[in-house]
N, C-alpha and C positions, 0 to 999 in steps of 0.2 A: 393632724389635728384639724379638721376642719375648719377654714376661717368665712365662709359662705353659707347662706341660709333661706330656704325655699318660703316664699310667705304664697302658699295654697291660695286658689279660689275657693270659696267657698261656694257651696250651693246650695238653696232650701228647695227639694225634695217634694215640698207643699209646705204651704204656711195659710193657718188659719188664724184671723185676726181677730178680736173682739172690742166691742166699743170702748172707750175712750173714759181711763178708770178719774177719782177725784184727785188723783196726784198727778194726771195730765200724760198716763202713761197707753198705752193698748199693750193689753194682754194678750199674749200669743201661745201656738203650737206651732211648732215645723219638726222634719228633719234634716237633720240640715250631714250633708256628705263633703267633701272637701279634694280635691282634684288632681290631679301628680304634674298640673303646670302651674305657674302664676309668675309673682316676683321674684325677684332674690333680691340678698341681702350679700355685700361683703364687704371685708372690712379694709379700710383705706389704709395709703404707708402712714408713717406717724407725723404729724404737723398736717396732714392736709384738714381741709374743712371737717363743721362737724359731721355734716347730709352732700352729696351732691346725688344727683337725681341726673340719672341714661336711658333712654331708650325710648321707642316709639310714642308710648303719652308723656314722659317727662313735662312738655310743654305743656300739659292740662294742672302741673303742678308750679308752674313757674309763679313766682309771685306770691306765696300758699305760706302767710307768718309762719306757723306753728305746727309744723305737719306731725302726723303722730309717731312715726321711729325716734324723732326729738323730743314730745310727751315720754313715751318710752322708757329712752335711756335717765333722762330726769330722772322719774319715778324709782331707778334702780341706784339714783346718783351718781352714774356710769359712763367715762367720758372713751368713748370709742368713736373716731371715726368714720363710716358708714357711704358706702354708694347704692344705693338704689336704680334697679335696672328697671325700670318700669313699664315690663310686660302687658299688664292689666288696663285693660279701660276704665275710667277713671268715672264715680254717679251710675255704674253697671249692675247693681246688685250682686256683687260680686267678694266684698269685704276687702276687697281691696287695700283699706287704710290700716285695718282690722290687722289683718295681717300681716300687712311688714312690720306693725306694730309687735307682734306676738315674736314673727322671727328678729328682732333685734334683741328680744329682751332673751329669744335663746342664746343668739350668738353673742351678749354682752357677758348671759352666765358662764357659757363655753371656753371665750379668748380670757375672759377675766380669771377664771377661773375662783369665780365668788362661791363661796359656799352658801348660797342661795335655795331653799330649796323650792320646790312646785306649788309651795301656800303661798311662797312670796311674793311667785313671778305672778298667780293666779291676779291677788289683792292687782298689783300696778295693773293686771290688763283688766282687770274692771274699772277703774279708775277711768280709763281712755274709754270707754265705749261699754255698751249690753251685747257686739259685739265679739267685743278685745275677750272673753275666757276661752269661748267655742273656737275663737281661730289662733288661739296659743297655743294646743298640743294637737289639733285638727284635725281631731277621730271623727269620726259618726258617732252626734247624739241624737236625743230627743230635746229638746229645747220649751219652755216651758217659762209661763209668767211672764215679767219682761226681758226673755231671753236670755238670764241668768240662772233656771232651774231645769240642771242638765244634767240626765242619764244617758252615761254612753250605751252604744248598740254594737256590739262585738259582728253581731249577729247578721248587719247588711251585705251582702255580698258586693266587690268590687262590680259599677255598674257603667257598661260601654256609652258613650255618648257622642252630644258634638255639639261645643257650645256657640253662640252666633249674636253679635253686638251689631247694631245697626247702624253705629255710629253717634248717637245720641245720649245726651246728660238723662239722667231720671233723675232728678233730686226727691232724694225720700218728704223731705216736710212737703214737697208740694202737695206728694202720691198720698200722702196722712191725710191731708187736709182734705183732698178731692174724696176719701176712703168716708170720711169721718160727715160729707154734703150728701150720700144715701143712707141704705136701714143696715145699719152692724150685726154683719155676722156672728154663728156662736164660736165660739173658743173653744173649741173641741179637740182634746187630743185622740184618736181614732184606735180602734185597739190594734195591733198588729196584723202584718198579714199572717195569713197560714200556715205558711211556712217561706222560708229565707232563697228558694229558687229564683233567679233572675228574671221569672217569668210569671213567677206570682206577687213577684215585688212590683214591676210593671206595673202586669194588671192589680193593685191593691193601691200602686200610687194614683193611678186611673181615673180614684172613686172619690180622692183628696181635689185640693181646690189651691188656688195661691189668690186669698179673698184681695190684695193689692193689683192684680194682675186686671180688671175693669176699667178701674180709675187707671190706674199708669197707660192703655191703650189710648181712652181718652182723653190723656193732657197729650201723647206721644203719638201718635199713630205711625209710629215706621216700628213701634213695636208687637202691634199688631200685623203689620207685614211678616214684620221677619216670624211672630209665631205662624201666619200661614202659609211662611216658605215653608218651615219647617217642618209642620206638619204634613207638608203632601211631598216633602220626598223620600223617595222608596231608601226603604227598611225604618224607616222610625216608628218607634210604637208610641210615642210621648212625646208631648211639644206641652211646655209647661215654664213664662219668667221664673228667672229667680227674683226672689229676693222684694223690694221695691221696683228692678228693671234697670237697667235697661235688655240685660242679659238673658237669652233665650236656653233652654239647651230643651236636645231632646234625645230623650234611650233609646238606645238599640239592645238589639242581640246580644251583638258580641265586637270588639276593636275594628274588626276587617270591615264591620255591617257601616260602625259610626265612621274610620277611615272616608268610605267611600261617601258618607255621604256628605260630612265634613267636604270631599271635593268637587261634591255639583253644585254644593250650595256657592263654592268660591267661583264656581265657574260662573255663576250664573248671577253672582252678589260680589262683581271685588271689591269692589267698594264699602264690605262688610268685614269685618272682624271676626272669623270662623276657624274655629282649633277644634279636633277630637281630640277626648281625652280619656280619662280612667276618674271614674268617680267611687270614693270609699275613706281610704286612710291616706291623709295629701301628703305625708313626710314620708324621709328614707326613715330605718332605724336609727340610723348613728343622728340625726338633728331633732337632737333634743338637747 
C-alpha cells in the first residue's frame, strides 16, 4: 500500500468570470486540467508532529496558522502525521493548497482504511474551499457556478505544456478586486471544440480567455513579462495565465517540444520556476 500521494497542480485552461453576485461571489466557467507534477504528501512515523513542511517552497508556509491539510484531516476526524513536500510556488494560481488537502483526504482514507465513500470526501473538500472538490480527484472537468458545478471531460487529450512562475505571489483577493474595478465580462461556457485532437483543442483554447489575466498583470507586471517570454518561445502555440496567477502555461504540440521550451526558458530566466509537464488527469490509477 502506498503511503504517499501526489497533489497535482491545477491549471485553468480558460477562465471566464462574471460580475460579483448579491452573495459576494463571482460566477465562472472554466475547463480545468491537472499536471503530472505537484506537491507530495507522505505519512510520517508515529509520534511525529501533525504536519511537517519541507521542499523549496516550505518557507512560504512558515507560520501559517491553519494549513488546509490539517483542516482536511479534522474534517475526517483523522489523526495521521504527514510530511508535505512543497514543490509548487505559493499564491501561484495552481490550486496548491486545495490539491494538498485533497491528497491528505485520499491518503487518510487509504492508510487508515476508513470506510468512507467519495461523497464523504467531496463534502469535506467542499468545506475547505471552492477548488477543493475539483482538486480531490484531479480529473479534467468543466467548472461552473462558483466552481462547485463540475462536469467531467474525459475526452480532453493529454496536453504537453511548460509551466512558468516569475517568482512573485499573486493574491487572489487583490486580483478579483482589480477585476471588479473594470467592466465585467460574460460568464459564458463555450461550446466544446469540434473534435478533441490536440491541435484542435489548442486552437479552440486560443479563442477563449482568462478574465483575471489583465488585472493580474496590471497589479504584478512580472506576470506580463512571463507571458511575453513564454509566448515568444519556439514551439509554444498558446500562452496564458492560470487562475488568478502568477503562473503562466504554454501549450505545445508534444512533450519533446515542451521540454525544449522549458530548457530555453530556464536558461534565459534562471530565477524563474520553470517545469515541463503534461496536463490532463493528474493522478496515477492507484492514487485514489
